[in-house]
N, CA, C and O of each residue as an XYZ file, in Angstrom:
288
protein
N     -21.399    -11.052    -21.666
C     -20.650    -10.531    -20.542
C     -19.172    -10.502    -20.934
O     -18.647    -11.466    -21.491
N     -18.520     -9.397    -20.638
C     -17.097     -9.245    -20.955
C     -16.245    -10.025    -19.969
O     -16.555    -10.099    -18.779
N     -15.184    -10.596    -20.474
C     -14.245    -11.321    -19.625
C     -13.342    -10.321    -18.907
O     -12.787     -9.421    -19.537
N     -13.193    -10.477    -17.585
C     -12.329     -9.554    -16.840
C     -10.908    -10.109    -16.796
O     -10.711    -11.324    -16.773
N      -9.924     -9.218    -16.785
C      -8.532     -9.663    -16.747
C      -8.167    -10.235    -15.386
O      -8.858     -9.994    -14.396
N      -7.087    -10.988    -15.343
C      -6.592    -11.536    -14.080
C      -6.136    -10.401    -13.174
O      -5.637     -9.378    -13.643
N      -6.311    -10.593    -11.884
C      -5.892     -9.592    -10.914
C      -4.426     -9.800    -10.574
O      -4.041    -10.861    -10.080
N      -3.622     -8.803    -10.833
C      -2.206     -8.818    -10.505
C      -2.063     -8.007     -9.225
O      -2.096     -6.777     -9.258
N      -1.904     -8.698     -8.092
C      -1.896     -8.016     -6.801
C      -0.842     -8.619     -5.885
O      -0.279     -9.677     -6.170
N      -0.587     -7.929     -4.786
C       0.356     -8.399     -3.781
C      -0.144     -7.979     -2.411
O      -0.684     -6.885     -2.250
N       0.037     -8.856     -1.416
C      -0.318     -8.535     -0.039
C       0.973     -8.278      0.730
O       1.906     -9.080      0.685
N       1.014     -7.148      1.439
C       2.196     -6.728      2.182
C       1.834     -6.439      3.634
O       0.740     -5.954      3.922
N       2.747     -6.735      4.540
C       2.597     -6.413      5.958
C       3.709     -5.455      6.366
O       4.836     -5.564      5.883
N       3.394     -4.521      7.252
C       4.425     -3.616      7.738
C       3.862     -2.554      8.649
O       2.661     -2.504      8.913
N       4.749     -1.710      9.122
C       4.359     -0.608      9.992
C       4.521      0.702      9.237
O       5.565      0.965      8.641
N       3.480      1.515      9.269
C       3.499      2.835      8.641
C       3.579      3.859      9.764
O       2.845      3.769     10.748
N       4.473      4.832      9.613
C       4.691      5.827     10.671
C       4.178      7.201     10.231
O       3.653      7.368      9.130
N       4.345      8.167     11.116
C       3.885      9.522     10.817
C       4.770     10.227      9.796
O       4.333     11.182      9.154
N       6.005      9.768      9.642
C       6.834     10.284      8.549
C       6.648      9.349      7.355
O       6.256      8.195      7.530
N       6.920      9.826      6.167
C       6.669      9.022      4.973
C       7.434      7.697      5.043
O       8.647      7.679      5.251
N       6.713      6.599      4.867
C       7.267      5.260      4.955
C       7.377      4.663      3.561
O       6.404      4.663      2.808
N       8.558      4.154      3.209
C       8.783      3.514      1.923
C       8.458      2.033      2.041
O       8.942      1.354      2.946
N       7.630      1.530      1.117
C       7.250      0.118      1.102
C       7.668     -0.465     -0.238
O       7.181     -0.027     -1.280
N       8.561     -1.444     -0.225
C       8.983     -2.117     -1.454
C       7.924     -3.128     -1.874
O       7.290     -3.759     -1.028
N       7.736     -3.281     -3.188
C       6.791     -4.270     -3.695
C       7.363     -4.949     -4.932
O       8.368     -4.502     -5.487
N       6.719     -6.027     -5.359
C       7.214     -6.830     -6.481
C       6.215     -6.909     -7.631
O       6.237     -7.880     -8.387
N       5.349     -5.927     -7.783
C       4.354     -5.955     -8.863
C       4.992     -5.806    -10.249
O       4.462     -6.324    -11.233
N       6.110     -5.112    -10.328
C       6.758     -4.891    -11.610
C       6.095     -3.801    -12.440
O       6.356     -3.677    -13.637
N       5.243     -3.017    -11.805
C       4.551     -1.899    -12.446
C       4.118     -0.934    -11.355
O       4.160     -1.270    -10.172
N       3.707      0.244    -11.742
C       3.196      1.211    -10.767
C       1.802      0.737    -10.330
O       0.937      0.537    -11.183
N       1.569      0.557     -9.048
C       0.261      0.089     -8.573
C      -0.854      1.102     -8.872
O      -0.623      2.311     -8.904
N      -2.054      0.582     -9.088
C      -3.230      1.419     -9.273
C      -3.673      2.034     -7.946
O      -3.982      3.223     -7.866
N      -3.695      1.194     -6.907
C      -4.165      1.643     -5.592
C      -3.796      0.605     -4.549
O      -3.219     -0.434     -4.872
N      -4.126      0.883     -3.310
C      -3.864     -0.024     -2.199
C      -5.064      0.002     -1.256
O      -5.644      1.058     -1.004
N      -5.425     -1.161     -0.744
C      -6.483     -1.273      0.254
C      -5.873     -1.763      1.551
O      -5.058     -2.685      1.549
N      -6.259     -1.155      2.653
C      -5.857     -1.631      3.971
C      -6.830     -2.758      4.313
O      -8.027     -2.517      4.472
N      -6.323     -3.986      4.427
C      -7.212     -5.112      4.727
C      -7.146     -5.531      6.191
O      -7.983     -6.304      6.656
N      -6.153     -5.022      6.915
C      -6.081     -5.238      8.357
C      -5.250     -4.108      8.960
O      -4.260     -3.666      8.378
N      -5.670     -3.657     10.124
C      -4.969     -2.550     10.779
C      -4.939     -2.813     12.282
O      -5.982     -3.021     12.902
N      -3.736     -2.804     12.864
C      -3.570     -2.999     14.303
C      -3.317     -1.629     14.918
O      -2.169     -1.202     15.036
N      -4.362     -0.953     15.303
C      -4.265      0.385     15.860
C      -5.323      1.278     15.254
O      -6.106      0.850     14.406
N      -5.341      2.517     15.693
C      -6.406      3.416     15.248
C      -5.927      4.493     14.285
O      -6.679      5.415     13.970
N      -4.694      4.394     13.814
C      -4.168      5.413     12.906
C      -4.770      5.329     11.515
O      -5.090      4.243     11.033
N      -4.922      6.471     10.874
C      -5.371      6.529      9.486
C      -4.155      6.481      8.577
O      -3.150      7.136      8.854
N      -4.234      5.717      7.498
C      -3.128      5.558      6.559
C      -3.507      6.237      5.254
O      -4.635      6.104      4.780
N      -2.555      6.968      4.671
C      -2.814      7.663      3.414
C      -1.535      7.702      2.585
O      -0.452      7.406      3.088
N      -1.670      8.070      1.306
C      -0.516      8.167      0.408
C       0.437      9.245      0.882
O       0.018     10.295      1.370
N       1.726      8.975      0.732
C       2.733      9.982      1.004
C       2.792     10.965     -0.157
O       1.989     10.880     -1.086
N       3.722     11.883     -0.109
C       3.826     12.897     -1.161
C       4.672     12.441     -2.344
O       4.575     13.025     -3.423
N       5.500     11.411     -2.165
C       6.349     10.906     -3.244
C       5.519     10.045     -4.197
O       4.681      9.256     -3.761
N       5.755     10.202     -5.485
C       5.027      9.449     -6.513
C       5.419      7.971     -6.442
O       6.598      7.643     -6.311
N       4.420      7.079     -6.528
C       4.667      5.646     -6.500
C       5.420      5.213     -7.750
O       5.275      5.807     -8.818
N       6.234      4.161     -7.597
C       7.014      3.656     -8.731
C       6.720      2.171     -8.950
O       5.880      1.583     -8.268
N       7.421      1.582     -9.907
C       7.226      0.162    -10.210
C       7.884     -0.749     -9.172
O       7.776     -1.971     -9.275
N       8.556     -0.180     -8.181
C       9.191     -0.985     -7.132
C       8.860     -0.536     -5.712
O       9.109     -1.278     -4.761
N       8.297      0.679     -5.550
C       8.024      1.205     -4.207
C       6.748      2.041     -4.172
O       6.380      2.698     -5.146
N       6.082      1.993     -3.008
C       4.997      2.932     -2.722
C       5.393      3.701     -1.465
O       6.287      3.291     -0.725
N       4.721      4.811     -1.239
C       5.051      5.680     -0.108
C       3.772      5.996      0.647
O       2.830      6.562      0.092
N       3.752      5.621      1.923
C       2.574      5.794      2.763
C       2.938      6.586      4.002
O       4.106      6.678      4.381
N       1.920      7.157      4.627
C       2.080      7.919      5.863
C       0.863      7.633      6.722
O      -0.187      7.257      6.200
N       0.983      7.804      8.023
C      -0.122      7.535      8.941
C      -0.260      8.668      9.951
O       0.693      9.398     10.223
N      -1.464      8.799     10.500
C      -1.703      9.828     11.512
C      -1.024      9.480     12.833
O      -0.690     10.366     13.619
N      -0.823      8.182     13.074
C      -0.059      7.661     14.201
C       0.519      6.331     13.753
O      -0.055      5.687     12.875
N       1.617      5.904     14.314
C       2.255      4.659     13.887
C       1.272      3.494     13.989
O       0.637      3.300     15.025
N       1.150      2.720     12.905
C       0.172      1.638     12.856
C       0.714      0.489     12.003
O       1.346      0.713     10.971
N       0.457     -0.741     12.448
C       0.833     -1.934     11.691
C      -0.335     -2.316     10.798
O      -1.480     -2.383     11.246
N      -0.032     -2.568      9.520
C      -1.098     -2.818      8.545
C      -0.778     -4.008      7.648
O       0.378     -4.399      7.485
N      -1.830     -4.568      7.075
C      -1.737     -5.509      5.965
C      -2.387     -4.793      4.788
O      -3.518     -4.320      4.892
N      -1.669     -4.715      3.666
C      -2.109     -3.939      2.506
C      -2.286     -4.861      1.311
O      -1.435     -5.710      1.046
N      -3.387     -4.698      0.589
C      -3.581     -5.342     -0.706
C      -3.224     -4.310     -1.746
O      -3.905     -3.295     -1.890
N      -2.165     -4.570     -2.466
C      -1.660     -3.638     -3.474
C      -2.000     -4.196     -4.842
O      -1.683     -5.348     -5.138
N      -2.648     -3.386     -5.689
C      -3.008     -3.894     -7.018
C      -2.786     -2.849     -8.090
O      -3.038     -3.108     -9.267
């Protein structure tokens, strides 16, 4: 069985709005993806149009929603 690498991840809380929302992170690299692990509201959250960087991601929602995100 192959050994899997350590998971380099961060958990973030915040509100995502209908306009593109900038979320700062401390991964030190461009994230692979993000999972919504908690959502307070019924809005759908998706990637914004701006390319993610080693310090920020960009998200948008169908309606303003507070979320907890696992970023990895």
